[in-house]
C-alpha positions as CSV (number, residue, x, y, z in Angstrom):
1,X,-78.3,226.2,-21.8
2,X,-75.7,223.8,-22.5
3,X,-75.1,222.1,-25.5
4,X,-72.9,219.7,-23.8
5,X,-69.7,220.6,-26.0
6,X,-71.2,218.5,-28.9
7,X,-71.0,222.0,-31.5
8,X,-69.4,223.6,-33.6
9,X,-68.5,226.8,-34.1
10,X,-70.2,227.5,-37.0
11,X,-73.3,225.7,-35.3
12,X,-72.6,228.2,-32.7
13,X,-72.5,231.4,-34.3
14,X,-75.6,230.1,-36.7
15,X,-77.4,229.0,-33.2
16,X,-76.8,233.0,-32.2
17,X,-78.3,234.3,-35.2
18,X,-81.5,232.1,-35.6
19,X,-81.9,233.2,-31.8
20,X,-80.9,236.2,-31.0
21,X,-84.1,237.9,-30.8
22,X,-84.5,235.9,-27.9
23,X,-81.7,235.5,-25.8
24,X,-79.8,238.0,-24.3
25,X,-76.3,237.9,-24.7
26,X,-74.1,239.4,-21.2
27,X,-71.0,240.8,-22.1
28,X,-68.1,238.7,-19.9
29,X,-66.3,241.4,-16.9
30,X,-62.7,241.1,-16.4
31,X,-62.9,237.9,-14.3
32,X,-65.1,236.0,-16.6
33,X,-62.2,236.5,-19.1
34,X,-59.2,235.5,-16.3
35,X,-61.1,232.4,-15.3
36,X,-61.9,231.4,-19.1
37,X,-58.0,231.9,-19.4
38,X,-57.0,229.9,-16.6
39,X,-59.8,227.1,-16.5
40,X,-59.7,226.4,-20.5
41,X,-56.8,228.0,-22.4
42,X,-54.4,227.0,-20.0
43,X,-56.1,224.5,-17.8
44,X,-58.0,222.7,-20.3
45,X,-56.1,223.4,-23.8
46,X,-52.5,223.0,-21.8
47,X,-52.1,221.7,-18.6
48,X,-54.1,218.1,-19.7
49,X,-52.0,218.1,-22.6
50,X,-49.4,218.4,-20.7
51,X,-49.9,215.7,-18.5
52,X,-51.2,213.5,-21.3
53,X,-47.4,213.7,-22.2
54,X,-45.9,212.8,-18.6
55,X,-48.3,211.7,-16.2
56,X,-51.1,209.8,-18.6
57,X,-54.2,209.5,-21.1
58,X,-57.6,208.3,-20.7
59,X,-58.7,207.7,-24.1
60,X,-58.2,209.0,-27.6
61,X,-61.6,210.2,-28.0
62,X,-61.7,214.2,-28.0
63,X,-62.4,215.9,-24.7
64,X,-65.4,218.2,-24.9
65,X,-66.1,218.3,-20.6
66,X,-67.7,215.1,-21.6
67,X,-65.7,212.5,-19.8
68,X,-63.5,211.8,-22.2
69,X,-59.8,213.0,-23.2
70,X,-58.9,213.6,-19.5
71,X,-55.8,212.8,-17.9
72,X,-55.0,210.0,-16.0
73,X,-52.2,208.6,-14.1
74,X,-53.0,204.8,-13.2
75,X,-52.8,205.2,-9.2
76,X,-56.0,204.6,-8.9
77,X,-57.4,206.5,-5.8
78,X,-56.1,209.8,-7.7
79,X,-57.8,209.2,-10.4
80,X,-61.4,208.3,-8.8
81,X,-60.9,211.3,-6.6
82,X,-60.4,213.5,-10.1
83,X,-62.6,212.1,-12.9
84,X,-64.4,209.4,-11.1
85,X,-64.3,205.3,-9.8
86,X,-62.1,203.6,-11.9
87,X,-63.6,200.4,-10.8
88,X,-65.7,197.9,-12.8
89,X,-64.7,199.9,-15.7
90,X,-66.4,198.8,-19.4
91,X,-64.7,197.1,-21.6
92,X,-64.5,199.6,-24.2
93,X,-62.9,202.0,-22.2
94,X,-60.1,199.7,-20.1
95,X,-59.3,198.3,-24.2
96,X,-58.9,201.6,-25.9
97,X,-55.6,202.2,-27.4
98,X,-55.1,205.5,-26.2
99,X,-55.1,204.4,-22.6
100,X,-52.4,205.2,-21.2
101,X,-50.8,205.4,-17.7
102,X,-47.4,206.5,-16.7
103,X,-48.4,206.6,-12.9
104,X,-46.7,210.3,-12.3
105,X,-42.8,208.8,-13.3
106,X,-41.9,210.9,-16.2
107,X,-43.3,214.0,-14.6
108,X,-41.1,213.4,-11.5
109,X,-38.2,212.7,-13.3
110,X,-38.4,216.0,-15.0
111,X,-39.1,217.6,-11.8
112,X,-35.9,215.9,-10.7
113,X,-34.1,217.6,-13.5
114,X,-35.2,221.0,-12.5
115,X,-34.1,220.8,-9.4
116,X,-31.1,219.6,-10.6
117,X,-30.4,222.2,-13.4
118,X,-31.6,224.7,-11.0
119,X,-28.7,223.8,-8.2
120,X,-26.3,223.5,-10.9
121,X,-26.4,226.0,-14.0
122,X,-29.7,228.4,-13.1
123,X,-28.5,231.1,-15.9
124,X,-29.2,227.9,-18.3
125,X,-32.3,227.1,-16.3
126,X,-33.5,230.6,-17.1
127,X,-33.4,230.0,-20.6
128,X,-35.4,226.7,-20.7
129,X,-37.8,228.1,-18.6
130,X,-38.6,231.0,-21.1
131,X,-38.6,228.6,-24.1
132,X,-40.8,226.1,-22.2
133,X,-43.4,229.3,-21.2
134,X,-43.3,231.0,-24.6
135,X,-43.9,227.4,-26.2
136,X,-46.8,226.2,-24.2
137,X,-49.0,229.1,-22.0
138,X,-47.6,231.5,-23.8
139,X,-48.7,230.1,-26.9
140,X,-52.1,229.7,-25.6
141,X,-52.1,233.5,-24.4
142,X,-51.6,234.7,-27.7
143,X,-53.5,232.4,-30.2
144,X,-56.5,232.9,-27.7
145,X,-58.3,229.5,-28.8
146,X,-61.8,229.5,-28.8
147,X,-64.0,227.0,-26.6
148,X,-65.2,225.0,-29.9
149,X,-62.3,223.0,-31.6
150,X,-62.7,220.5,-34.4
151,X,-60.1,218.5,-32.9
152,X,-57.2,218.3,-30.0
153,X,-54.8,220.4,-30.4
154,X,-51.9,219.2,-28.1
155,X,-49.7,218.9,-31.5
156,X,-49.3,222.9,-31.3
157,X,-47.4,222.6,-28.1
158,X,-44.9,220.0,-28.4
159,X,-42.0,222.8,-28.6
160,X,-43.3,223.3,-24.6
161,X,-43.1,219.5,-24.0
162,X,-39.7,218.7,-25.7
163,X,-38.3,221.5,-23.7
164,X,-39.9,219.2,-20.4
165,X,-38.3,215.7,-21.9
166,X,-35.2,217.7,-21.5
167,X,-35.5,217.9,-18.4
168,X,-36.4,214.4,-17.6
169,X,-32.8,213.7,-19.1
170,X,-31.5,216.2,-16.5
171,X,-33.4,214.1,-14.0
172,X,-31.8,210.9,-15.0
173,X,-28.6,212.4,-15.2
174,X,-29.1,213.7,-11.8
175,X,-30.1,210.9,-10.2
176,X,-26.9,209.3,-11.5
177,X,-24.4,211.4,-10.2
178,X,-26.1,211.9,-6.2
179,X,-26.3,208.4,-6.0
180,X,-22.9,207.9,-7.4
181,X,-21.3,210.1,-4.7
182,X,-24.0,209.2,-1.9
183,X,-23.7,205.4,-2.1
184,X,-19.6,205.2,-3.7
185,X,-21.3,201.2,-5.0
186,X,-19.3,200.4,-8.8
187,X,-22.7,199.3,-9.1
188,X,-24.6,202.6,-8.5
189,X,-24.2,204.1,-11.8
190,X,-25.6,201.2,-14.2
191,X,-27.9,200.3,-11.6
192,X,-29.7,203.7,-11.6
193,X,-29.3,204.0,-15.8
194,X,-31.0,200.9,-15.6
195,X,-33.7,202.0,-13.5
196,X,-34.4,204.8,-15.0
197,X,-34.7,203.7,-18.5
198,X,-37.1,200.9,-17.2
199,X,-39.3,203.0,-15.3
200,X,-39.7,206.3,-18.0
201,X,-38.5,205.3,-21.5
202,X,-39.7,201.6,-21.8
203,X,-42.8,202.0,-19.5
204,X,-43.6,205.0,-22.2
205,X,-43.1,202.8,-25.4
206,X,-44.8,200.1,-24.2
207,X,-47.5,202.4,-23.3
208,X,-47.9,204.4,-26.0
209,X,-46.7,201.9,-29.2
210,X,-50.3,200.7,-30.1
211,X,-52.2,204.0,-30.1
212,X,-48.9,205.6,-32.1
213,X,-48.2,202.5,-34.7
214,X,-49.4,203.6,-38.0
215,X,-47.6,201.0,-39.9
216,X,-49.5,198.7,-42.4
217,X,-52.6,200.8,-42.2
218,X,-54.4,201.5,-45.5
219,X,-57.6,203.0,-44.0
220,X,-57.3,206.6,-45.1
221,X,-56.1,205.5,-48.5
222,X,-59.2,203.1,-49.4
223,X,-61.8,205.4,-47.7
224,X,-60.0,208.0,-50.7
225,X,-60.7,205.4,-53.3
226,X,-64.1,204.7,-52.1
227,X,-65.4,208.1,-52.8
228,X,-64.0,208.2,-55.9
229,X,-65.3,205.3,-57.0
230,X,-68.5,206.5,-55.8
231,X,-68.7,209.1,-58.5
232,X,-69.7,207.9,-62.5
233,X,-66.5,207.1,-64.2
234,X,-65.0,209.3,-67.2
235,X,-68.1,211.3,-67.3
236,X,-66.2,214.8,-66.0
237,X,-67.5,214.3,-62.5
238,X,-67.3,217.2,-60.0
239,X,-67.2,216.4,-56.4
240,X,-67.2,218.9,-53.5
241,X,-65.3,218.1,-50.5
242,X,-65.3,219.9,-47.3
243,X,-62.2,220.0,-45.1
244,X,-58.8,218.9,-44.7
245,X,-60.1,214.6,-44.1
246,X,-62.0,214.1,-47.1
247,X,-59.7,216.0,-49.6
248,X,-56.0,214.9,-49.0
249,X,-56.2,211.6,-49.4
250,X,-57.9,212.0,-52.6
251,X,-55.3,214.1,-53.8
252,X,-53.1,211.6,-52.7
253,X,-54.5,208.8,-55.2
254,X,-55.0,210.9,-57.7
255,X,-51.8,212.7,-57.6
256,X,-49.5,209.3,-56.6
257,X,-51.7,206.3,-57.5
258,X,-53.1,208.1,-60.6
259,X,-56.4,207.0,-59.0
260,X,-60.1,208.3,-61.1
261,X,-58.0,211.5,-62.2
262,X,-61.3,211.9,-64.4
263,X,-63.2,213.1,-61.3
264,X,-62.9,217.0,-60.3
265,X,-62.3,217.0,-57.0
266,X,-62.9,221.0,-56.1
267,X,-62.1,221.4,-52.1
268,X,-64.8,224.2,-51.0
269,X,-62.9,225.9,-48.0
270,X,-60.2,226.7,-50.7
271,X,-62.9,227.6,-53.3
272,X,-62.8,231.1,-52.1
273,X,-59.3,232.0,-53.0
274,X,-58.3,233.2,-56.5
275,X,-55.2,230.8,-57.0
276,X,-57.2,227.9,-56.4
277,X,-60.1,228.9,-58.6
278,X,-57.5,229.5,-61.3
279,X,-56.2,225.8,-60.8
280,X,-60.1,225.1,-61.3
281,X,-60.6,226.4,-64.2
282,X,-57.1,224.2,-65.8
283,X,-57.2,220.7,-67.3
284,X,-55.9,218.4,-64.7
285,X,-54.9,215.3,-66.1
286,X,-57.9,213.6,-67.1
287,X,-60.7,216.2,-66.0
288,X,-61.8,219.0,-67.8
289,X,-62.0,222.5,-66.2
290,X,-65.1,223.7,-63.9
291,X,-68.1,225.0,-66.2
292,X,-67.7,228.8,-65.1
293,X,-68.4,232.4,-66.6
294,X,-66.7,234.6,-63.8
295,X,-63.2,235.5,-65.3
296,X,-59.8,236.1,-62.8
297,X,-60.4,239.6,-62.8
298,X,-64.1,239.4,-61.3
299,X,-63.0,236.9,-58.5
300,X,-59.5,238.2,-57.7
301,X,-58.4,238.8,-53.9
302,X,-60.3,242.2,-52.7
303,X,-62.7,241.5,-55.7
304,X,-66.2,239.8,-54.7
305,X,-64.6,238.1,-51.8
306,X,-68.4,238.0,-50.6
307,X,-71.7,240.0,-52.1
308,X,-74.5,241.4,-50.0
309,X,-77.8,240.7,-50.4
310,X,-79.7,244.1,-50.3
311,X,-83.7,243.7,-50.8
312,X,-85.2,246.3,-53.0
313,X,-88.6,247.3,-53.8
314,X,-90.1,245.3,-56.6
315,X,-87.3,243.0,-56.4
316,X,-87.0,241.2,-53.4
317,X,-90.5,239.2,-53.8
318,X,-89.5,237.9,-57.0
319,X,-87.5,234.7,-58.1
320,X,-84.5,235.8,-60.7
321,X,-83.5,232.7,-63.1
322,X,-80.4,231.7,-62.1
323,X,-78.9,232.7,-65.2
324,X,-80.1,236.4,-64.4
325,X,-78.6,236.2,-61.0
326,X,-75.2,235.1,-62.2
327,X,-75.4,237.4,-64.8
328,X,-76.1,240.2,-62.3
329,X,-73.4,239.1,-60.1
330,X,-70.8,238.9,-62.8
331,X,-71.5,242.4,-64.5
332,X,-70.0,245.5,-63.5
333,X,-72.9,247.4,-64.3
334,X,-72.9,250.5,-61.8
335,X,-76.5,249.4,-60.8
336,X,-75.3,245.9,-59.0
337,X,-73.2,248.1,-56.6
338,X,-74.3,249.4,-53.1
339,X,-73.4,253.2,-54.5
340,X,-75.8,253.2,-57.0
341,X,-78.4,252.7,-54.6
342,X,-77.5,254.4,-51.9
343,X,-77.2,257.7,-54.9
344,X,-80.7,257.1,-55.7
345,X,-81.7,257.2,-51.8
346,X,-80.2,260.3,-51.8
347,X,-77.6,259.0,-48.9
348,X,-74.7,260.4,-47.8
349,X,-72.1,258.6,-48.9
350,X,-69.4,260.2,-47.1
351,X,-70.6,257.5,-44.1
352,X,-69.5,254.9,-45.4
353,X,-66.1,253.5,-46.6
354,X,-65.3,253.7,-50.5
355,X,-64.5,250.1,-50.3
356,X,-67.9,248.9,-49.0
357,X,-69.7,251.5,-51.8
358,X,-68.1,249.3,-54.6
359,X,-69.0,245.9,-53.1
360,X,-71.5,244.4,-55.3
361,X,-75.1,243.5,-54.1
362,X,-78.3,240.9,-54.8
363,X,-81.5,242.4,-54.7
364,X,-83.1,239.0,-54.2
365,X,-82.4,236.1,-52.3
366,X,-84.9,233.9,-54.4
367,X,-83.6,231.7,-57.3
368,X,-85.2,229.0,-59.8
369,X,-82.8,226.9,-61.3
370,X,-84.0,225.4,-64.5
371,X,-83.8,221.7,-65.4
372,X,-82.3,220.7,-69.0
373,X,-84.2,217.3,-68.8
374,X,-82.8,216.2,-72.0
375,X,-79.2,216.9,-70.6
376,X,-79.9,215.1,-67.1
377,X,-80.9,212.3,-69.4
378,X,-77.9,211.7,-71.4
379,X,-75.4,212.4,-69.0
380,X,-77.0,209.4,-67.0
381,X,-78.1,211.2,-63.6
382,X,-81.0,209.9,-63.9
383,X,-82.3,206.5,-65.3
384,X,-84.5,206.4,-68.4
385,X,-87.4,204.7,-66.4
386,X,-87.4,207.3,-63.6
387,X,-87.4,210.5,-66.5
388,X,-90.9,211.0,-65.0
389,X,-89.8,212.1,-61.7
390,X,-87.4,214.4,-62.9
391,X,-89.2,218.4,-61.9
392,X,-88.9,221.3,-64.2
393,X,-87.2,223.6,-62.2
394,X,-85.9,224.0,-58.4
395,X,-86.1,226.6,-56.2
396,X,-83.6,227.9,-53.6
397,X,-83.8,230.6,-51.4
398,X,-80.2,232.4,-50.7
399,X,-79.5,233.3,-47.3
400,X,-80.3,237.0,-46.4
401,X,-77.1,238.1,-45.2
402,X,-74.0,237.4,-47.4
403,X,-73.0,235.2,-50.0
404,X,-68.6,234.6,-50.1
405,X,-66.8,233.8,-53.4
406,X,-66.7,230.1,-52.7
407,X,-70.5,229.9,-52.5
408,X,-70.6,232.3,-55.7
409,X,-68.4,230.1,-57.5
410,X,-70.7,226.8,-56.7
411,X,-73.6,228.9,-58.2
412,X,-71.4,230.0,-61.1
413,X,-70.9,225.8,-61.9
414,X,-74.1,224.7,-61.3
415,X,-75.8,227.4,-64.0
416,X,-72.9,226.9,-66.6
417,X,-73.0,222.9,-66.4
418,X,-76.6,222.9,-67.5
419,X,-76.5,219.6,-65.8
420,X,-74.2,217.8,-68.4
421,X,-71.3,216.9,-65.5
422,X,-72.7,215.5,-63.1
423,X,-72.0,217.3,-59.3
424,X,-71.3,215.2,-56.2
425,X,-71.1,216.3,-52.5
426,X,-68.7,214.3,-49.9
427,X,-70.9,215.5,-47.2
428,X,-70.4,215.7,-43.5
429,X,-72.0,219.1,-43.2
430,X,-75.6,220.5,-41.9
431,X,-74.8,223.3,-43.8
432,X,-77.5,224.1,-46.5
433,X,-75.0,225.7,-48.5
434,X,-72.6,223.2,-49.1
435,X,-75.2,221.2,-51.0
436,X,-76.1,224.9,-53.1
437,X,-79.1,224.7,-50.9
438,X,-80.4,221.8,-52.4
439,X,-80.4,219.2,-50.0
440,X,-83.9,218.0,-50.9
441,X,-82.5,217.0,-54.5
442,X,-79.8,214.8,-53.7
443,X,-79.3,210.8,-54.8
444,X,-76.8,208.6,-52.1
445,X,-74.6,207.3,-54.5
446,X,-71.7,204.8,-52.3
447,X,-70.4,208.0,-50.0
448,X,-71.2,210.5,-52.0
449,X,-74.4,212.7,-52.8
450,X,-75.0,213.1,-56.5
451,X,-77.4,216.6,-57.2
452,X,-80.5,215.1,-59.2
453,X,-83.7,217.0,-60.4
454,X,-85.5,214.4,-58.5
455,X,-87.1,215.9,-55.2
456,X,-86.9,213.5,-52.4
457,X,-88.1,214.2,-48.8
458,X,-85.5,213.8,-46.4
459,X,-85.9,211.4,-43.4
460,X,-83.6,213.2,-40.8
461,X,-80.7,215.2,-41.2
462,X,-78.4,211.8,-41.5
463,X,-80.4,210.5,-44.1
464,X,-80.5,212.6,-47.2
465,X,-81.4,211.8,-50.5
466,X,-82.7,208.9,-52.6
467,X,-81.1,205.3,-53.3
468,X,-80.8,204.1,-56.5
469,X,-80.1,200.6,-54.5
470,X,-79.1,198.7,-57.9
471,X,-76.9,201.5,-58.8
472,X,-75.7,201.8,-55.1
473,X,-75.1,197.5,-54.5
474,X,-72.6,198.1,-57.7
475,X,-70.9,200.8,-56.5
476,X,-70.4,199.3,-52.9
477,X,-69.3,196.1,-53.8
478,X,-66.4,197.2,-55.7
479,X,-64.7,199.1,-53.5
480,X,-61.6,198.5,-52.0
481,X,-61.2,198.0,-48.4
482,X,-57.3,198.0,-47.5
483,X,-57.4,196.7,-44.2
484,X,-59.9,198.1,-42.5
485,X,-60.8,194.7,-41.1
486,X,-57.6,194.0,-39.4
487,X,-58.2,194.6,-35.9
488,X,-54.7,193.9,-34.7
489,X,-54.4,198.1,-36.4
490,X,-54.8,201.0,-34.5
491,X,-58.2,202.5,-35.3
492,X,-57.6,206.2,-34.4
493,X,-61.0,208.3,-33.7
494,X,-60.7,209.7,-37.5
495,X,-60.8,206.2,-38.9
496,X,-63.7,205.6,-36.5
497,X,-65.7,208.3,-37.4
498,X,-64.9,207.8,-41.2
499,X,-66.5,204.7,-40.2
500,X,-69.7,206.0,-39.7
501,X,-70.1,207.2,-43.3
502,X,-69.7,203.5,-44.1
503,X,-72.2,201.8,-41.2
504,X,-74.8,204.7,-42.2
505,X,-74.7,204.5,-45.9
506,X,-74.6,200.8,-46.3
507,X,-77.6,200.2,-43.7
508,X,-79.3,202.8,-45.6
509,X,-78.9,201.0,-48.9
510,X,-79.9,196.8,-46.9
511,X,-82.9,198.6,-45.7
512,X,-83.9,199.8,-49.0
513,X,-82.6,196.5,-50.6
514,X,-85.0,195.0,-47.9
515,X,-88.1,197.2,-48.7
516,X,-87.9,196.1,-52.8
517,X,-87.4,192.2,-51.7
518,X,-84.1,191.9,-52.9
519,X,-83.1,189.6,-50.0
520,X,-79.7,188.0,-51.2
521,X,-78.0,191.2,-52.4
522,X,-79.3,193.0,-48.8
523,X,-77.4,189.9,-47.3
524,X,-74.1,190.8,-49.1
525,X,-74.4,194.5,-48.0
526,X,-74.6,193.4,-44.4
527,X,-72.1,191.1,-44.6
528,X,-69.8,193.2,-46.2
529,X,-70.5,196.0,-43.5
530,X,-70.1,193.6,-40.6
531,X,-66.9,191.9,-42.2
532,X,-64.8,195.1,-43.0
533,X,-66.2,197.4,-39.8
534,X,-65.5,194.8,-37.3
535,X,-67.4,195.1,-34.3
536,X,-64.5,195.4,-31.9
537,X,-62.6,198.2,-34.2
538,X,-65.5,200.9,-35.0
539,X,-67.5,201.8,-31.9
540,X,-70.7,203.9,-32.6
541,X,-73.2,201.1,-31.7
542,X,-76.4,202.8,-32.4
543,X,-75.5,202.5,-35.8
544,X,-75.1,198.8,-35.7
545,X,-78.9,198.4,-34.7
546,X,-80.0,198.6,-38.8
547,X,-77.8,195.3,-39.0
548,X,-79.3,193.3,-36.2
549,X,-82.9,193.9,-37.9
550,X,-81.2,193.7,-41.2
551,X,-80.2,189.8,-39.8
552,X,-83.6,189.1,-38.7
553,X,-85.2,189.7,-42.2
554,X,-82.5,188.4,-44.6
555,X,-83.1,184.9,-42.3
556,X,-80.0,185.2,-40.8
557,X,-81.2,185.1,-37.2
558,X,-78.1,182.9,-35.4
559,X,-76.2,186.2,-37.0
560,X,-78.4,188.7,-35.4
561,X,-78.3,186.5,-31.6
562,X,-74.6,186.9,-31.8
563,X,-75.0,190.7,-32.7
564,X,-77.7,191.1,-30.2
565,X,-75.3,189.7,-27.5
566,X,-72.6,191.8,-28.0
567,X,-74.2,195.1,-28.0
568,X,-76.3,193.8,-24.8
569,X,-72.7,193.6,-23.4
570,X,-71.7,197.0,-24.2
571,X,-74.8,198.6,-22.4
572,X,-74.4,196.0,-19.4
573,X,-71.3,197.2,-18.7
574,X,-71.5,200.8,-19.0
575,X,-74.9,200.5,-16.6
576,X,-73.0,198.1,-14.5
577,X,-69.9,200.6,-14.4
578,X,-72.4,203.5,-13.4
579,X,-74.7,201.8,-11.2
580,X,-71.6,201.5,-8.6
581,X,-70.7,205.4,-8.7
582,X,-71.4,207.7,-6.0
583,X,-74.7,209.4,-5.8
584,X,-73.0,212.7,-7.2
585,X,-71.6,211.3,-9.8
586,X,-74.4,209.4,-11.0
587,X,-76.3,212.6,-11.1
588,X,-73.7,213.9,-13.2
589,X,-74.1,211.0,-15.6
590,X,-77.5,210.8,-16.0
591,X,-77.6,212.0,-19.2
592,X,-75.0,209.2,-20.2
593,X,-77.6,206.6,-18.3
594,X,-80.5,207.6,-19.6
595,X,-78.8,207.4,-23.6
596,X,-77.4,203.5,-22.7
597,X,-80.6,202.4,-21.6
598,X,-82.9,203.9,-24.2
599,X,-80.0,202.2,-26.9
600,X,-80.1,198.8,-24.8
601,X,-84.3,199.3,-24.9
602,X,-83.9,200.0,-28.9
603,X,-82.0,196.7,-29.0
604,X,-84.4,194.9,-27.3
605,X,-87.2,196.2,-29.4
606,X,-86.1,195.1,-32.2
607,X,-86.3,191.6,-31.0
608,X,-90.0,192.2,-30.6
609,X,-90.4,193.8,-33.9
610,X,-88.9,190.7,-35.7
611,X,-91.6,188.3,-33.9
612,X,-88.8,187.1,-32.2
613,X,-91.4,187.3,-29.0
614,X,-90.7,184.6,-26.1
615,X,-86.9,185.6,-26.4
616,X,-87.9,189.2,-26.5
617,X,-89.5,189.0,-22.8
618,X,-87.1,187.4,-21.3
619,X,-84.5,189.9,-22.6
620,X,-87.4,192.8,-21.1
621,X,-87.1,191.3,-18.2
622,X,-83.4,191.4,-18.2
623,X,-83.2,194.9,-19.0
624,X,-85.8,195.8,-16.5
625,X,-83.3,195.1,-13.9
626,X,-80.7,197.2,-15.6
627,X,-83.4,200.4,-15.3
628,X,-83.9,200.2,-11.6
629,X,-80.5,201.5,-10.0
630,X,-81.4,204.4,-11.9
631,X,-85.1,205.1,-11.2
632,X,-84.6,207.6,-8.3
633,X,-82.1,209.9,-10.0
634,X,-84.1,209.8,-13.7
635,X,-87.8,210.1,-12.3
636,X,-90.5,207.7,-12.3
637,X,-92.2,208.8,-15.4
638,X,-89.0,208.5,-17.4
639,X,-88.4,205.1,-16.2
640,X,-92.2,204.0,-16.8
641,X,-91.6,204.9,-20.4
642,X,-88.5,203.0,-20.5
643,X,-90.3,200.3,-18.8
644,X,-93.3,200.3,-21.0
645,X,-94.4,196.9,-22.6
646,X,-93.8,196.4,-26.6
647,X,-97.8,196.2,-26.1
648,X,-98.4,199.4,-25.0
649,X,-95.5,200.9,-27.4
650,X,-97.0,199.1,-30.4
651,X,-100.8,200.3,-29.6
652,X,-99.8,204.0,-29.6
653,X,-98.5,203.4,-32.5
654,X,-101.1,202.1,-33.9
655,X,-103.6,204.9,-33.1
656,X,-105.1,206.6,-36.0
657,X,-108.3,208.4,-36.5
658,X,-110.1,205.7,-38.3
659,X,-109.2,203.9,-34.8
660,X,-106.7,201.0,-33.0
661,X,-105.8,198.6,-35.1
662,X,-105.0,195.3,-32.9
663,X,-102.4,193.0,-33.9
664,X,-103.2,189.5,-34.2
665,X,-104.5,187.2,-31.2
666,X,-100.7,185.2,-31.3
667,X,-98.8,188.4,-31.4
668,X,-101.0,190.3,-28.6
669,X,-100.5,187.1,-26.5
670,X,-96.5,187.0,-26.4
671,X,-97.2,190.8,-25.7
672,X,-99.1,190.1,-22.6
673,X,-96.3,188.1,-21.2
674,X,-94.1,191.3,-21.3
675,X,-96.6,193.3,-19.9
676,X,-96.8,191.5,-17.1
677,X,-93.1,191.4,-16.7
678,X,-93.0,195.2,-16.9
679,X,-96.2,195.5,-14.6
680,X,-94.3,193.6,-11.6
681,X,-91.2,196.0,-12.3
682,X,-93.7,199.3,-12.0
683,X,-95.6,197.8,-9.0
C-alpha cells in the first residue's frame, strides 16, 4: 500500500484508526529502524539538504519521494544516472527558479579545506568536525523526524552547513598557499583568489539570487488582507485559523497596519493553551472578547486538557442540546468525572492513576445545535430572501474518543454566541473538527467559509458550502492584490499553493454566476483571476480548467484558445519528456503519465462541451498521438478509455432509466468524426 507521500501525519493516523481492525501492523525490526535512520533521517533529511547547499538543487517543490526536491549537480550524465534523464526537460522544470546547479565546485572546495586543515591543524579540525556532526546528523538522530513532514526541514541544520562553509574558505586559502609555493609566479595569488571567487561565490550568487530574493514581494500581505476582507465588517466576526501560514500574516496586518482589527482571529492550534484562551477572552482593538462560559479555572493547564467519551447506558443514544452538553462539560459535579461512574460499577479504583480518575467524560456524542432564527436574520448571517432555507437545528456527532481543549472552546463559543456574531473558518483542512463538525452548513465568502444554518450538500471535499454570488462578487472585486501578477518576483511554493485557494474559489464563483445568467460579472471574475494569478507563475494547471470552460461560456473564444494552447503545451512537454525515458523509468513514472494524459484529455473535452466540434476533433487526433507511446505500459483498457470519443463518453453520461437521449443530428455528425479518429488509432 503506497500513499505516494501525499498524506500528512494526521491523515495517516486517521487512516490507521479507521481501518485498524482490518490491517495487521507489523512491529519494525532493529534492521528496519536502522534502514529508516540511514535511508530517510540521514540520507533524505540530511545528505539531500547538504547537497542542495553545496552541489545543487532540482527545484523548490517539496520532495516526498515523488521525483521532486532532489539534489542535482548540473553534470548531465551524473544527474541522469541518479534521477532520470535530464534531456528534453519540460519548461516548468527548466524555468523553476529553485533549480540551482553548482557542478560540485563548492563541495570540492570544502573537501580541499578539510584536507588542508587536517594537515595544518588536526586538533582544530576535530573540534569543527564535532560541531559539524552535532549540528547535522546528531540533530536528526535526536529529533527522530517522522517520514511525513509538512515542509522541508533544511533550516534546522544550518549550523552544520556553516561549518562546511568555513572549510570552503579554508580550501580557497589552502589553494592559494600551495599554488604560490609551487608556481612561484607573482600573479599566482591574485589568480587563485580570482578563480575561486568566480567559480564558487559568484556562481552560487547567480544561481541562488532569483529564488532567495524576497524584495518587493507583497503576496503574504495581500493574502492576509483578502482573508480579513472576506469577513463582514463591524459585525464582531470571529475567524478560526489553523496554522502558521494562515495566521501570522493576519496578525501582521492587524497589529502593524491596523487593518480590519474588528475581526477576532482565533488560531485553533493555540486555542488549546490557557494563556491564549485568556487573550481571546479580552477586548482587542475593536474586537469584543469571545463569547464563553468557561472560566479560567475550568481550562487552566492540566484541567480539561481533553475530555473523554464514555458511553453510558440510557444516555449514549440520546441527543443532547448544545446547552446541556456545555453545562455538563463546565460542571464540577462528581457525576461528570470518571471516578463517579467507576465507583458505581464497583471498579477497583486502585487500578487507575489518580489523575485519570478526575478527568471529565461526556456520556453521549450526539449533540443538537439550536438555531436562533431571529439572531441569524438580525446579524445578517443569512439574507431575508433566504429565510425559508434556515433550519431549526443542526445535529452533529462528536468523535467517540476524546475532545481536546481547543474543540471544547470552539463548542463553547458556538453555544454562547447564539448566532449573534458571524463565525468564519479559513479552510485548508479536511478535518471535520476544524469546522465544528458542520461542514454541510457553510457558505463560501471570498477566501473564508461562514457558518450558516442552511444545509448544503458538498460537491466534494474541495468544494464546500453554498455561494451567495452577489455577496462574494463584491468581496472579490474589492480585494487588494499587491503584486501577485508581477511575473518578475519569486512566487515561492507557499505563494503558489495559496494561489490554489484564490483560483478554486474564484472559479466556483464564476461558475455560479454563469449558472445564474450573470455573464458580465462572470467575465469580470475570470479576467480578475487570470490577470492577478498569471499562468506562468502559479502552476497547478488543473485548476485552470474551469476558466477555459468559463471563457467559452462568457463569449471570450479567442482568450479560450490562448489558454487552451498554453495548457496543451504543458502536457505535451511533459509527455514528450517521459516518452524519451528508458523503459524502467517509464514504468516508474506511469502514474504521472496517466495523470497528465487524463488532464490533457479533460482539456480537449472542454472543446466538445462548448460546441467547438471541428477544432475538438482535430485536437483529439493530436492527443491520440501522445497516448500511443505509453499504450504498452498502461494496458489496452486504460488506453482505450483515454481514447474513447466524445460521442461514446456522451452516450454513457446520457444513459438513464428512461433510456438513452441522443444529441441533435449536427452534434452527432461532428462527434462521429471524432469517433472515426479514435477507431483508426485503436485499430
